[in-house]
C-alpha positions in Angstrom: 0.0 0.0 0.0 2.9 2.4 0.7 4.2 1.9 -2.8 0.7 2.6 -4.2 0.6 5.9 -2.3 3.9 7.0 -3.9 3.1 6.0 -7.5 1.2 9.1 -8.6 2.4 10.9 -11.7 4.7 13.9 -11.1 2.7 17.1 -10.8 -0.6 15.5 -10.1 -2.6 17.2 -7.4 -3.4 14.2 -5.3 -5.4 16.2 -2.8 -8.1 16.7 -5.5 -8.5 12.9 -5.8 -8.5 12.5 -2.0 -11.1 15.3 -1.5 -13.3 13.8 -4.2 -13.0 10.5 -2.4 -13.9 12.1 0.9 -17.0 13.6 -0.7 -18.0 10.3 -2.3 -17.3 8.5 1.1 -20.5 10.0 2.4 -22.6 9.3 -0.7 -21.8 5.6 -0.8 -22.8 4.7 2.7 -20.9 6.5 5.4 -23.9 8.8 6.0 -26.1 5.9 6.9 -23.4 4.2 9.0 -22.8 7.3 11.1 -26.5 8.0 11.5 -27.0 4.4 12.8 -24.0 4.8 15.1 -25.2 8.2 16.5 -28.6 6.6 17.1 -27.0 4.0 19.4 -24.9 6.7 21.2 -28.1 8.8 21.6 -26.5 11.8 23.5 -27.2 15.5 22.7 -24.0 15.9 20.7 -24.7 12.6 18.8 -28.2 13.9 17.9 -26.6 17.2 16.7 -24.1 15.3 14.5 -26.8 13.0 13.2 -28.8 16.1 12.1 -25.7 17.3 10.2 -26.1 14.2 8.0 -29.5 15.2 6.8 -30.4 17.8 4.3 -32.0 21.1 5.4 -35.8 20.9 5.0 -35.7 24.4 3.3 -33.6 27.4 4.3 -30.4 26.6 6.3 -27.3 24.6 5.9 -26.0 21.3 7.2 -22.8 19.4 6.5 -24.7 17.1 4.2 -25.8 20.1 2.2 -22.1 20.6 1.3 -21.7 17.2 -0.4 -23.1 18.0 -3.9 -21.7 21.5 -4.3 -18.3 20.2 -3.1 -18.4 17.6 -5.9 -19.2 20.3 -8.5 -16.5 22.5 -7.1 -14.0 19.7 -7.6 -15.3 19.2 -11.2 -14.4 22.9 -11.7 -11.1 22.6 -10.0 -10.1 19.8 -12.4 -11.1 21.7 -15.5 -8.0 23.8 -16.0 -5.8 20.7 -15.6 -7.8 18.5 -18.0 -8.2 21.1 -20.7 -4.6 22.4 -20.5 -3.4 18.8 -20.7 -5.3 18.1 -23.9 -4.1 21.3 -25.5 -0.5 20.6 -24.5 -0.6 17.2 -26.1 -1.8 18.7 -29.4 -5.6 18.5 -29.4 -7.2 21.2 -31.5 -10.0 23.3 -30.0 -12.5 21.5 -32.3 -11.4 18.2 -30.7 -11.9 19.7 -27.2 -15.4 20.9 -28.1 -16.3 17.4 -29.4 -14.9 15.9 -26.2 -16.9 18.3 -24.0 -20.1 17.6 -25.9 -19.5 13.8 -25.8 -18.8 13.8 -22.1 -21.9 16.0 -21.4 -24.2 13.7 -23.4 -22.8 10.5 -21.8 -23.1 11.9 -18.3 -26.7 13.0 -19.0 -27.7 9.7 -20.5 -26.1 7.9 -17.5 -28.3 10.0 -15.3 -31.4 9.0 -17.1 -30.4 5.3 -16.8 -29.6 5.9 -13.1 -33.2 7.2 -12.8 -34.5 3.9 -14.5 -35.6 5.3 -17.8 -35.4 1.8 -19.2 -38.5 0.9 -17.2 -40.4 3.2 -19.6 -42.7 4.5 -16.9 -42.6 8.0 -18.1 -45.6 9.3 -16.2 -43.7 8.8 -13.0 -40.2 9.3 -14.3 -37.8 11.9 -13.0 -36.0 13.7 -15.8 -33.6 15.6 -13.7 -31.0 14.3 -11.3 -27.5 14.5 -9.9 -25.7 13.2 -13.0 -27.8 15.3 -15.3 -26.9 18.4 -13.3 -23.2 17.5 -13.3 -23.4 17.0 -17.1 -25.0 20.4 -17.8 -22.8 22.3 -15.3 -19.7 20.7 -16.6 -20.6 21.3 -20.3 -21.6 25.0 -19.8 -18.6 25.7 -17.5 -16.1 24.0 -19.9 -17.4 26.1 -22.8 -17.0 29.2 -20.8 -13.5 28.1 -19.9 -12.7 27.5 -23.5 -14.1 30.8 -24.7 -12.8 33.2 -22.0 -9.8 33.9 -19.7 -9.9 34.2 -16.0 -11.5 37.6 -16.1 -14.3 36.3 -18.3 -14.8 33.4 -16.0 -15.0 35.7 -13.0 -17.5 37.9 -14.9 -19.6 34.8 -15.8 -19.7 33.5 -12.3 -20.6 36.8 -10.8 -23.1 37.6 -13.5 -24.8 34.2 -13.0 -25.1 34.6 -9.2 -26.4 38.2 -9.4 -28.7 37.4 -12.3 -30.2 34.4 -10.5 -30.7 36.5 -7.4 -32.5 39.1 -9.5 -34.7 36.5 -11.2 -35.9 35.0 -7.9 -36.5 38.3 -6.3 -38.0 40.4 -9.1 -39.9 38.0 -11.4 -43.4 37.5 -10.1 -44.9 34.0 -9.8 -48.6 33.8 -10.7 -50.6 33.7 -7.5 -47.7 34.6 -5.2 -45.9 37.6 -6.6 -42.2 38.4 -6.8 -39.5 37.6 -4.2 -41.4 34.8 -2.5 -39.0 32.1 -1.4 -41.4 29.6 0.1 -41.6 26.1 -1.3 -44.9 26.9 -3.0 -44.1 30.4 -4.3 -40.5 30.4 -5.5 -39.8 30.9 -9.2 -37.7 27.7 -9.5 -40.6 25.5 -8.4 -43.0 27.3 -10.7 -40.8 26.8 -13.8 -40.4 23.1 -12.9 -44.1 22.7 -12.5 -44.6 24.5 -15.8 -42.0 22.7 -17.9 -40.9 19.4 -16.3 -43.0 16.3 -16.8 -43.0 13.3 -14.5 -42.1 13.5 -10.8 -40.0 15.8 -8.6 -37.4 15.3 -5.9 -36.9 16.4 -3.1 -39.8 18.7 -2.3 -43.4 18.8 -3.5 -43.4 22.0 -5.5 -40.3 21.6 -7.7 -37.2 19.5 -8.2 -34.0 19.6 -6.2 -32.1 19.6 -9.5 -34.6 21.6 -11.4 -34.3 23.8 -14.5 -33.6 27.3 -13.2 -31.6 26.3 -10.1 -29.0 24.7 -12.4 -27.8 28.2 -13.3 -26.1 28.9 -10.0 -24.8 25.4 -9.9 -22.8 26.3 -13.1 -21.3 29.1 -11.1 -20.3 26.6 -8.4 -18.2 24.8 -11.1 -16.7 28.1 -12.2 -15.8 29.0 -8.6 -14.0 25.6 -8.4 -12.2 26.5 -11.6 -10.5 29.4 -9.9 -9.0 27.0 -7.4 -7.7 25.0 -10.4 -6.1 28.1 -11.8 -4.5 28.8 -8.5 -3.2 25.2 -8.1 -1.7 25.4 -11.6 0.1 28.7 -10.9 3.8 29.0 -10.1 3.2 30.0 -6.5 4.8 28.0 -3.8 2.7 25.3 -2.1 2.5 27.4 1.1 1.2 30.5 -0.7 -1.3 28.4 -2.7 -2.6 27.0 0.6 -2.9 30.5 2.1 -4.8 31.8 -0.9 -7.2 28.8 -0.8 -7.8 29.3 2.9 -8.3 33.0 2.4 -10.7 32.5 -0.4 -12.6 30.0 1.7 -12.9 32.4 4.6 -14.1 35.1 2.3 -16.6 32.8 0.7 -18.1 31.7 4.0 -18.3 35.3 5.2 -19.9 36.5 1.9 -22.4 33.7 2.0 -23.4 34.4 5.5 -23.8 38.1 4.7 -25.8 37.4 1.6 -28.0 35.0 3.6 -29.4 38.1 5.4 -31.2 39.2 2.2 -31.2 36.0 0.1 -31.4 32.9 2.3 -29.0 30.0 2.0 -31.1 27.2 0.5 -29.8 24.0 -1.2 -33.2 22.9 -2.7 -33.3 26.0 -5.0 -29.5 26.5 -4.9 -29.6 30.2 -3.9 -26.6 32.4 -4.8 -25.8 32.7 -1.1 -25.8 28.9 -0.8 -23.4 28.6 -3.8 -21.0 31.2 -2.3 -21.2 29.8 1.2 -20.7 26.2 0.0 -17.8 27.3 -2.2 -16.2 28.9 0.8 -16.3 25.6 2.7 -15.0 23.8 -0.4 -12.0 26.2 -0.6 -11.3 25.6 3.1 -11.4 21.8 2.7 -9.3 21.9 -0.4 -6.8 24.1 1.3 -6.4 21.7 4.2 -6.2 18.6 2.0 -3.7 20.3 -0.3 -1.5 21.4 2.5 -1.4 18.0 4.2 -1.2 15.8 1.0 0.6 17.8 -1.6 2.7 20.3 0.4 3.6 18.2 3.4 3.2 15.0 1.4 1.5 13.1 4.2 -0.5 10.7 1.9 -0.8 7.3 3.6 -3.9 8.4 5.6 -5.6 9.6 2.5 -5.2 6.4 0.5 -8.6 5.2 1.7 -10.2 8.3 0.1 -8.0 8.3 -3.0 -9.2 4.8 -3.9 -12.8 6.1 -3.9 -12.0 9.4 -5.5 -10.4 7.8 -8.6 -13.6 5.9 -9.5 -16.5 8.1 -8.3 -18.7 7.6 -11.3 -18.2 3.8 -11.2 -19.4 3.3 -7.7 -22.2 5.9 -7.9 -23.8 4.2 -10.9 -23.1 0.6 -9.7 -24.7 1.1 -6.3 -27.9 2.1 -8.0 -28.1 -1.1 -10.1 -26.4 -3.7 -8.0 -27.1 -4.9 -4.5 -23.8 -5.0 -2.7 -25.6 -6.4 0.3 -25.9 -9.8 -1.4 -22.1 -10.1 -1.2 -21.8 -8.8 2.3 -24.5 -11.2 3.4 -22.3 -14.2 2.5 -19.7 -13.2 5.0 -21.6 -11.4 7.9 -25.2 -12.6 7.9 -24.5 -15.2 10.6 -22.8 -12.6 12.8 -25.4 -9.8 12.2 -28.2 -12.2 13.1 -26.8 -12.5 16.5 -26.3 -8.8 17.1 -29.0 -6.6 18.6 -27.9 -3.1 19.4 -25.1 -3.0 16.8 -26.8 -4.9 14.1 -27.4 -2.0 11.7 -24.0 -0.5 12.3 -22.1 -3.8 11.5 -24.3 -4.4 8.5 -23.8 -1.0 7.0 -20.1 -1.1 7.6 -20.0 -4.5 5.9 -21.8 -3.3 2.8 -19.5 -0.3 2.6 -16.5 -2.5 2.9 -17.6 -4.5 -0.1 -17.9 -1.3 -2.2 -14.5 -0.1 -1.1 -12.8 -3.4 -1.8 -14.3 -3.4 -5.3 -12.8 0.1 -5.9 -9.5 -1.1 -4.4 -9.5 -4.0 -6.9 -10.1 -1.6 -9.8 -7.3 0.7 -8.4 -4.8 -2.2 -8.3 -5.8 -3.1 -11.9 -5.6 0.5 -12.9 -9.2 0.5 -14.2 -10.8 3.9 -14.0 -14.1 4.6 -15.6 -14.0 8.0 -17.4 -16.3 9.6 -19.9 
């Protein structure tokens, strides 16, 4: 394992892989495991921590509300690296545009498959979703990156966030008026009800990954792109870390200030939410970068790196394959004799099967990319 942690290509920002893996860690089962564990502990602090592993019901922010924007932030952070690498190896701009379009379409189609479009139950089908939003945000942000420099990207991010704020506060919703940010009266939900067929998630009056709220999510990718520019710069590792931490503190402060007039809300991805989540993303990246790439303490991160190098693989597989059927072979007898810790041991076992599959793919250098 020590050899594996030292085998990364020169110049690779390993902290991005580790942070991506840390993010996916919660998506592929750690959330359920810790909720079960905190339920057993059942103390005031355990109940507080358990609540942080649930999404906010409307306005507000929990740790779990950071998971999706953090992933989009990392998508943006990787953009300067991936596009520059292709240009350096001789790809023409036309080749890059084709690659961006191809990747966007494949991710979007995978999202439809993830939502079980092949069941052909269109009346109850959800057309939007996590992968669809990643696809659209990646595609739009990559095109902006291709067509503009850093100043243009800053202008695009700021313009999107301010424009989205203006839309939600100034455009009236029939029956409710303008500037109404309730579940029933917000503009995002109204547009989803007007244009989206099928069912919604994760509130009654619109979709969590709806049409209009995808706009500020594009800005989240662009905000991550600035971190990528910084990491590619010629600054020392220490100065890069300080800039990341400073940007993170500024983002958290700006998000809290904006929250006073435009509430932080994940379900409609308000601009204050995008800025606040980006602030925490910068802080996390700064910490990971300092420890892993500057100080080069990597052994502890190997667990997350294995996950972070194949995030799409495990995200899609866990939706179509029951990893519990494998875990059951090894732990069913033990679990059946447990009482208080039954759920905790079972959830840990299922997670272990997923991680071991990813470790096998890592050892075989199999990485699913689109």
